[in-house]
C-alpha positions as CSV (number, residue, x, y, z in Angstrom):
1,M,-98.3,139.8,34.1
2,S,-101.7,141.5,33.6
3,T,-102.6,145.2,33.7
4,S,-104.4,144.7,37.0
5,D,-101.3,143.0,38.6
6,I,-99.1,145.9,37.5
7,L,-101.6,148.5,38.9
8,L,-101.7,146.6,42.2
9,I,-97.9,146.5,42.4
10,L,-97.5,150.2,41.6
11,S,-100.2,151.3,44.0
12,G,-98.7,149.1,46.7
13,I,-95.3,150.6,46.2
14,V,-96.6,154.2,46.5
15,I,-98.7,153.3,49.6
16,V,-95.8,151.6,51.4
17,S,-93.4,154.4,50.4
18,Y,-95.8,156.9,51.9
19,F,-95.7,155.1,55.3
20,F,-91.9,155.0,54.9
21,D,-91.9,158.8,54.5
22,E,-94.1,159.3,57.5
23,F,-91.9,156.9,59.5
24,A,-88.9,159.0,58.5
25,R,-90.6,162.3,59.5
26,R,-91.3,160.9,63.0
27,T,-88.1,159.1,63.6
28,R,-85.6,160.9,61.3
29,F,-84.6,157.6,59.9
30,P,-83.8,158.1,56.2
31,S,-86.7,156.7,54.0
32,V,-84.1,156.3,51.2
33,I,-82.5,153.4,53.1
34,L,-85.9,151.7,53.4
35,L,-86.6,152.1,49.7
36,M,-83.3,150.7,48.7
37,L,-83.6,147.8,51.1
38,T,-87.1,147.1,49.7
39,G,-85.7,147.0,46.2
40,I,-82.9,144.6,47.2
41,I,-85.5,142.3,48.9
42,L,-87.8,142.4,45.8
43,R,-84.8,141.5,43.6
44,A,-84.1,138.5,45.8
45,V,-87.8,137.4,45.6
46,V,-87.9,137.9,41.8
47,D,-84.7,135.9,41.3
48,I,-86.3,133.0,43.2
49,F,-89.6,132.9,41.4
50,L,-88.5,134.3,38.0
51,P,-84.9,133.3,37.6
52,N,-84.7,133.9,33.8
53,I,-86.0,137.5,33.7
54,S,-84.0,140.2,32.0
55,Y,-83.0,143.4,33.7
56,E,-81.5,145.3,30.8
57,F,-84.4,147.9,31.0
58,L,-82.9,149.1,34.3
59,N,-79.8,150.5,32.6
60,T,-82.1,153.1,30.9
61,L,-84.8,153.4,33.4
62,V,-82.7,154.3,36.5
63,P,-80.8,157.2,34.8
64,V,-84.0,158.7,33.3
65,L,-85.8,158.5,36.6
66,G,-82.8,159.9,38.4
67,T,-82.4,162.9,36.1
68,I,-86.1,163.8,36.3
69,G,-85.9,163.4,40.0
70,L,-82.9,165.6,40.2
71,I,-84.6,168.4,38.2
72,M,-87.8,168.2,40.3
73,I,-85.9,168.1,43.6
74,V,-83.7,171.1,42.7
75,L,-86.9,173.0,41.6
76,E,-88.7,172.1,44.8
77,E,-85.7,173.2,46.9
78,A,-85.4,176.5,45.0
79,L,-89.1,177.2,45.5
80,E,-88.6,176.9,49.2
81,L,-85.7,179.4,49.4
82,H,-87.0,182.8,50.3
83,I,-84.3,185.4,50.1
84,S,-84.3,188.3,52.6
85,R,-81.7,190.4,54.4
86,D,-81.8,188.2,57.5
87,R,-81.2,185.1,55.4
88,L,-78.2,186.4,53.4
89,S,-75.8,185.3,56.1
90,V,-77.2,181.8,56.1
91,L,-77.0,181.6,52.3
92,F,-73.4,182.8,52.3
93,K,-72.3,180.3,54.9
94,G,-74.1,177.5,53.1
95,L,-72.4,178.5,49.8
96,T,-69.0,178.8,51.4
97,T,-69.3,175.5,53.2
98,A,-70.4,173.7,50.1
99,I,-67.5,175.0,48.0
100,V,-64.8,174.6,50.5
101,L,-65.7,171.0,51.6
102,L,-66.5,169.9,48.1
103,L,-63.0,171.0,46.8
104,V,-61.2,169.6,49.8
105,N,-62.9,166.2,49.6
106,M,-62.3,166.0,45.8
107,W,-58.6,166.7,46.4
108,L,-58.3,164.2,49.2
109,L,-60.1,161.4,47.4
110,S,-58.3,161.9,44.1
111,W,-54.9,161.9,45.9
112,I,-55.8,158.6,47.7
113,F,-57.0,157.0,44.5
114,Q,-53.8,157.8,42.8
115,Q,-51.4,157.0,45.6
116,Y,-53.0,153.8,47.1
117,F,-55.3,152.5,44.4
118,Q,-53.0,153.2,41.4
119,L,-55.7,155.0,39.4
120,D,-54.7,157.4,36.7
121,Y,-55.2,161.1,37.1
122,K,-58.4,161.3,35.0
123,S,-60.0,158.3,36.6
124,A,-59.1,159.5,40.1
125,V,-60.7,162.9,39.5
126,M,-63.8,161.6,37.8
127,Y,-64.5,159.1,40.7
128,S,-63.8,161.6,43.4
129,I,-66.5,164.0,42.3
130,P,-69.6,161.8,42.8
131,L,-68.3,160.6,46.2
132,S,-67.8,164.2,47.4
133,V,-71.2,165.7,46.3
134,L,-73.9,165.9,49.0
135,S,-77.4,164.7,48.4
136,S,-80.1,167.2,49.0
137,A,-82.8,164.6,48.2
138,V,-81.7,162.7,51.3
139,A,-80.7,165.5,53.6
140,I,-83.7,167.9,53.4
141,P,-86.4,165.4,54.3
142,S,-84.3,164.3,57.3
143,V,-84.0,167.7,59.0
144,T,-87.7,168.4,59.7
145,G,-87.1,168.3,63.4
146,L,-84.2,170.8,63.5
147,L,-84.5,174.5,64.1
148,K,-85.6,176.6,61.1
149,I,-82.2,178.3,60.9
150,D,-80.4,175.0,60.7
151,R,-82.8,173.6,58.2
152,Q,-82.2,176.6,56.0
153,F,-78.4,176.0,56.2
154,V,-78.8,172.4,55.2
155,V,-81.0,173.3,52.3
156,Y,-78.5,175.9,51.1
157,E,-75.4,173.8,51.6
158,T,-76.8,170.6,49.9
159,T,-78.4,172.5,47.1
160,F,-75.2,174.4,46.2
161,S,-73.2,171.2,46.6
162,D,-75.5,169.5,44.0
163,I,-75.3,172.3,41.5
164,I,-71.5,173.0,41.9
165,G,-70.7,169.3,41.9
166,I,-72.6,168.6,38.7
167,A,-71.0,171.7,37.1
168,I,-67.5,170.5,38.0
169,F,-68.2,167.0,36.8
170,Y,-69.3,168.0,33.3
171,Y,-66.5,170.6,33.2
172,A,-63.9,167.8,33.9
173,I,-65.5,165.6,31.2
174,D,-65.3,168.4,28.7
175,K,-61.6,169.2,29.4
176,F,-60.5,165.6,29.7
177,S,-62.2,164.8,26.4
178,T,-60.1,167.5,24.6
179,N,-56.9,166.6,26.5
180,K,-56.9,169.9,28.4
181,N,-55.9,170.4,32.0
182,P,-59.0,171.5,34.0
183,L,-56.7,173.2,36.6
184,E,-55.3,175.8,34.1
185,L,-56.3,179.3,34.9
186,G,-57.4,180.0,31.4
187,Q,-59.7,177.0,31.4
188,I,-61.1,178.1,34.8
189,F,-61.8,181.6,33.6
190,D,-63.5,180.2,30.5
191,Q,-65.8,178.2,32.7
192,M,-66.6,181.2,34.9
193,G,-67.5,183.1,31.8
194,L,-69.8,180.2,30.8
195,I,-71.4,180.3,34.2
196,F,-72.0,184.0,33.9
197,F,-73.5,183.5,30.5
198,I,-75.8,180.7,31.9
199,V,-76.9,183.0,34.7
200,I,-77.9,185.8,32.2
201,I,-79.7,183.3,29.9
202,S,-81.5,181.8,32.9
203,V,-82.8,185.2,34.1
204,I,-84.1,185.9,30.6
205,I,-85.7,182.4,30.3
206,T,-87.3,182.8,33.7
207,A,-88.8,186.2,32.8
208,L,-90.3,184.7,29.6
209,L,-91.7,181.7,31.5
210,M,-93.2,184.1,34.1
211,V,-95.0,185.9,31.3
212,V,-96.2,182.6,29.8
213,L,-97.4,181.5,33.3
214,R,-99.4,184.7,33.6
215,Q,-100.9,184.5,30.1
216,I,-102.0,180.9,30.0
217,R,-105.2,180.1,31.8
218,H,-105.3,176.4,31.0
219,S,-105.4,174.1,34.1
220,T,-102.4,172.1,32.9
221,K,-100.1,175.1,32.4
222,F,-97.7,173.9,35.1
223,F,-97.0,170.7,33.3
224,F,-96.3,172.8,30.2
225,I,-93.7,174.8,32.2
226,I,-92.1,171.5,33.6
227,A,-91.9,170.1,30.0
228,I,-90.0,173.3,28.9
229,L,-87.6,173.0,31.9
230,L,-87.0,169.3,31.1
231,G,-86.2,170.2,27.4
232,I,-83.9,173.0,28.5
233,Y,-82.0,170.7,30.8
234,G,-81.7,168.0,28.1
235,F,-80.3,170.6,25.6
236,G,-77.8,172.0,28.2
237,K,-76.7,168.5,29.2
238,Q,-75.8,167.7,25.6
239,M,-73.7,170.8,25.5
240,H,-72.1,169.9,28.8
241,W,-73.3,173.2,30.3
242,P,-74.1,173.7,34.1
243,I,-77.7,174.0,33.0
244,L,-79.0,172.8,36.4
245,L,-78.3,176.4,37.4
246,T,-81.2,177.5,35.1
247,I,-83.6,175.3,37.0
248,F,-82.4,176.7,40.3
249,I,-82.6,180.3,39.2
250,F,-86.1,179.8,37.8
251,G,-87.4,178.3,41.1
252,L,-85.6,180.9,43.2
253,M,-87.1,183.8,41.2
254,Q,-90.5,182.3,41.5
255,A,-90.3,182.0,45.3
256,N,-89.1,185.6,45.7
257,V,-91.2,187.3,43.0
258,E,-92.3,190.1,45.5
259,Y,-88.6,191.1,45.8
260,I,-87.3,190.7,42.3
261,L,-90.0,192.5,40.4
262,P,-89.5,196.2,39.9
263,K,-92.1,198.6,41.2
264,W,-93.5,199.5,37.8
265,V,-94.2,195.8,37.1
266,K,-95.8,195.3,40.5
267,K,-98.4,198.0,39.7
268,R,-99.5,196.0,36.7
269,V,-99.3,192.5,38.2
270,D,-101.3,191.1,41.1
271,V,-98.3,189.8,43.2
272,L,-100.6,188.0,45.7
273,E,-102.4,186.2,43.0
274,Y,-99.2,185.2,41.3
275,K,-97.8,183.9,44.6
276,E,-100.9,181.7,45.0
277,E,-100.1,180.2,41.6
278,V,-96.5,179.6,42.6
279,D,-97.7,177.9,45.8
280,T,-99.8,175.6,43.6
281,F,-96.8,174.9,41.4
282,H,-94.8,174.2,44.5
283,V,-97.3,171.6,45.7
284,L,-97.2,169.9,42.2
285,T,-93.4,169.7,42.2
286,Q,-93.4,168.3,45.7
287,G,-95.7,165.5,44.6
288,A,-93.8,164.8,41.4
289,S,-90.4,164.7,43.2
290,F,-91.9,162.4,45.8
291,I,-93.1,159.9,43.2
292,V,-89.9,160.0,41.1
293,R,-87.7,159.7,44.2
294,I,-89.7,156.6,45.3
295,F,-89.2,154.7,42.0
296,F,-85.6,155.8,41.5
297,F,-84.3,154.5,44.8
298,L,-86.5,151.4,44.6
299,F,-85.2,150.5,41.1
300,F,-81.7,151.3,42.1
301,G,-81.9,148.9,45.0
302,F,-83.6,146.4,42.6
303,S,-80.6,146.7,40.3
304,I,-78.1,145.8,43.0
305,L,-76.9,142.2,43.1
306,Y,-76.9,141.3,46.8
307,T,-74.6,138.3,46.1
308,E,-71.8,140.6,45.2
309,F,-71.4,142.0,48.8
310,N,-69.6,139.0,50.1
311,S,-66.3,140.8,50.7
312,V,-65.5,142.6,53.9
313,W,-63.1,144.9,51.9
314,S,-65.9,146.9,50.3
315,Y,-67.4,147.7,53.8
316,V,-64.0,148.7,55.3
317,L,-63.1,150.8,52.3
318,G,-66.4,152.6,52.1
319,F,-66.4,153.3,55.8
320,G,-62.8,154.5,55.7
321,L,-63.3,156.9,52.8
322,Y,-66.3,158.5,54.5
323,I,-64.2,159.0,57.6
324,V,-61.5,160.6,55.5
325,M,-64.2,163.1,54.2
326,F,-65.8,163.6,57.6
327,I,-62.6,164.7,59.3
328,P,-62.2,167.9,57.2
329,R,-65.9,168.7,57.8
330,Y,-65.4,168.4,61.5
331,L,-62.3,170.5,61.5
332,Y,-64.0,173.1,59.3
333,F,-66.8,173.6,61.9
334,A,-64.4,173.3,64.8
335,I,-62.2,176.1,63.4
336,G,-65.3,178.2,63.0
337,K,-66.1,177.7,66.6
338,I,-62.6,178.7,67.7
339,F,-62.9,181.9,65.5
340,L,-66.3,182.6,67.1
341,F,-64.8,182.1,70.6
342,F,-62.0,184.7,70.0
343,T,-64.4,187.1,68.3
344,R,-66.6,187.1,71.4
345,T,-63.6,187.4,73.7
346,F,-62.2,190.4,71.8
347,K,-65.6,192.1,71.9
348,F,-65.6,191.7,75.7
349,L,-68.7,189.4,75.5
350,E,-69.1,186.3,77.6
351,P,-66.8,183.7,75.9
352,R,-68.7,180.5,75.3
353,Y,-66.8,177.7,73.6
354,S,-67.3,174.0,73.0
355,L,-65.9,171.6,70.5
356,K,-69.0,169.5,70.9
357,P,-70.2,168.9,67.3
358,N,-73.4,170.5,66.1
359,T,-76.1,168.4,64.4
360,V,-75.5,169.9,61.0
361,I,-71.9,168.5,61.0
362,F,-73.4,165.0,60.6
363,I,-75.8,165.9,57.9
364,A,-73.6,165.2,54.8
365,P,-75.3,162.2,53.1
366,R,-74.5,160.9,49.6
367,G,-77.4,159.7,47.4
368,L,-79.1,160.5,44.2
369,I,-76.4,162.8,42.7
370,S,-73.6,160.3,43.4
371,I,-75.6,157.5,41.8
372,L,-76.4,159.5,38.7
373,L,-72.8,160.7,38.2
374,F,-71.5,157.1,38.7
375,I,-73.9,155.9,36.0
376,E,-72.7,158.8,33.8
377,I,-69.1,157.7,34.2
378,S,-69.9,154.3,32.7
379,S,-71.2,156.0,29.6
380,I,-68.1,158.1,28.9
381,D,-66.4,157.0,25.7
382,S,-64.2,160.0,24.9
383,F,-61.5,158.9,27.3
384,K,-60.8,155.9,29.5
385,V,-62.1,155.8,33.1
386,D,-61.1,152.7,35.1
387,G,-61.6,152.1,38.8
388,N,-59.2,149.0,38.8
389,G,-62.0,146.9,40.2
390,I,-61.9,148.8,43.5
391,V,-64.0,152.0,43.0
392,D,-67.3,150.6,41.8
393,E,-71.0,150.5,42.6
394,K,-70.4,148.4,45.7
395,L,-68.1,151.0,47.2
396,L,-70.6,153.7,46.3
397,L,-73.5,151.9,48.0
398,V,-71.5,151.2,51.2
399,L,-70.4,154.9,51.4
400,I,-74.0,156.1,50.8
401,L,-75.3,153.8,53.7
402,T,-72.4,154.9,56.0
403,S,-73.2,158.6,55.4
404,M,-76.9,158.0,56.1
405,V,-76.0,156.2,59.4
406,F,-73.9,159.1,60.5
407,M,-76.7,161.5,59.6
408,L,-79.1,159.3,61.6
409,L,-76.9,159.3,64.6
410,G,-76.5,163.1,64.4
411,T,-80.2,163.9,64.1
412,L,-81.2,161.4,66.9
413,K,-78.9,162.9,69.5
414,K,-80.6,163.7,72.8
415,V,-80.2,167.2,74.2
416,K,-79.6,168.0,77.8
417,P,-81.1,171.3,79.1
418,E,-77.7,172.8,79.9
419,E,-76.4,172.1,76.4
420,S,-78.5,174.8,75.0
421,K,-76.2,177.4,76.7
422,T,-73.2,176.7,74.4
423,E,-72.8,178.8,71.3
424,S,-73.0,176.9,68.0
425,L,-70.9,177.6,65.0
426,I,-73.8,178.0,62.7
427,F,-76.9,179.6,63.8
428,S,-78.7,177.9,66.7
429,D,-77.8,176.6,70.1
430,D,-76.3,173.2,70.0
431,N,-79.1,170.7,69.0
432,L,-81.8,172.7,70.6
433,S,-85.0,171.0,69.4
434,E,-87.9,172.7,67.7
435,Y,-90.0,171.4,70.6
436,H,-88.2,173.6,73.1
437,M,-88.5,176.6,70.9
438,E,-92.2,176.1,70.3
439,N,-92.9,175.8,74.1
440,L,-91.3,179.0,75.0
441,A,-93.8,181.5,76.4
442,P,-95.0,183.7,73.5
443,Y,-95.8,187.3,73.7
444,P,-99.5,187.8,74.4
445,S,-101.7,189.0,71.6
446,E,-104.0,192.0,71.8
447,D,-107.0,189.7,72.4
448,D,-105.2,188.0,75.2
449,I,-104.4,191.2,77.0
450,D,-108.0,192.0,77.5
451,E,-108.5,188.6,79.2
452,I,-105.5,188.9,81.6
453,D,-106.6,189.3,85.2
454,V,-105.6,192.5,86.8
455,S,-103.3,192.2,89.9
456,K,-104.5,193.1,93.4
457,D,-102.6,196.4,93.5
458,E,-103.9,197.4,90.1
459,K,-107.5,196.6,91.3
460,E,-107.1,198.7,94.4
461,Y,-105.7,201.6,92.3
462,C,-108.7,201.4,90.0
463,E,-111.1,201.4,92.9
464,E,-109.5,204.5,94.3
465,D,-109.9,206.2,90.9
466,D,-113.6,205.3,90.9
467,E,-114.1,206.9,94.4
468,F,-112.4,210.1,93.3
469,D,-114.5,210.2,90.1
470,E,-117.7,209.8,92.2
471,Q,-116.7,212.6,94.6
472,D,-116.1,214.9,91.7
473,D,-119.5,214.1,90.3
474,D,-121.2,214.9,93.6
475,S,-119.4,218.2,93.9
476,R,-120.5,219.2,90.4
477,E,-124.1,218.4,91.3
478,K,-124.0,220.6,94.5
479,R,-122.6,223.5,92.5
């Protein structure tokens, strides 16, 4: 294959993926599904025309692309999180939801794997973590049509689920490798101390990188910063540290520089100019994460052997496991609505209550993180992890597709006008679309006030005032 052929293929992939992304924005259909299906179709075509080609390069390429994509996506999400007092409630709810549902799903799946699939304790725990972690790479691009407050909740929940899930995964690997129980209080406190240490180090690294970002005037300084972040992540991953937290803290501090900098620093630094540089950096990360995400899901679909999905059992098992994890999510939000109902009743407010699910309940997709952690499991050599031929990539793919279908059904729900009167658990009225919010009558601006026609009564009142003014002027002239 010549260089021109490769360039044509790569450019064609990016162009088609751009249309996939535009289609997803307009229809809320996950573009990830289209990318994976495209990869599967390409694999079928290549197998027909080039049956003897080797695919060993995918074993290295897919994890590398996924890791870079994970870093860029977390960085992109953190740069979009603007912290303020009115958003602290949303942040806390997203963090709480991510922790509670992640731990509940891990416990449920590990119990099912041990009781019904005869997996040992270590294998059950290791396989339950990837299947429980939400995918921010899939969820965030799919919620563009929701209310801003709901989009913020999805960003917080999925981002914290990514970070906490990865931290738990490497924590479990570290403890199982040394034959320690990860549920011991001593081990948990040690991990909490490590997280506190990572947070302190992350703040120091971020401060140093901010100084570097201000001092360097070269046009490629943003790539220099990204290279440093990739190196930091690679080092932390070798140490089995939750180093993704460093990437998140760096992006979060960049996005909220006007709030985190002390006053004596703000006097010496042009905050507005620095924010413009951060906006440029944000655009760069968006483009990079878009490109990496395209090739990751495309090559992941390309690595799937479509001939292996000839058993109905994989579909039934994947769908069933997702339902098992969806039930606690539904109950979690339903209990929150019940609590909200009684809170309103005790405060003598109008009690409004409905168990009708909110859109955000359905937005719990699996994707990039689950795939990466599954690939990581296959490379563990310090202890044995065996899925007994049941928990494998086929089950993972079916569960990912099932979660995306549920998300699609939730985001495409039609809203009746009367449904906006019910109180939602989270933040907005049930499924009230952005279109309805944007078409509410806005307050007039100062320029519009001058153009507003005066009513008939006001005109008569103004004419009477003019008559009195003219009489006063005549009386003054006579005097």
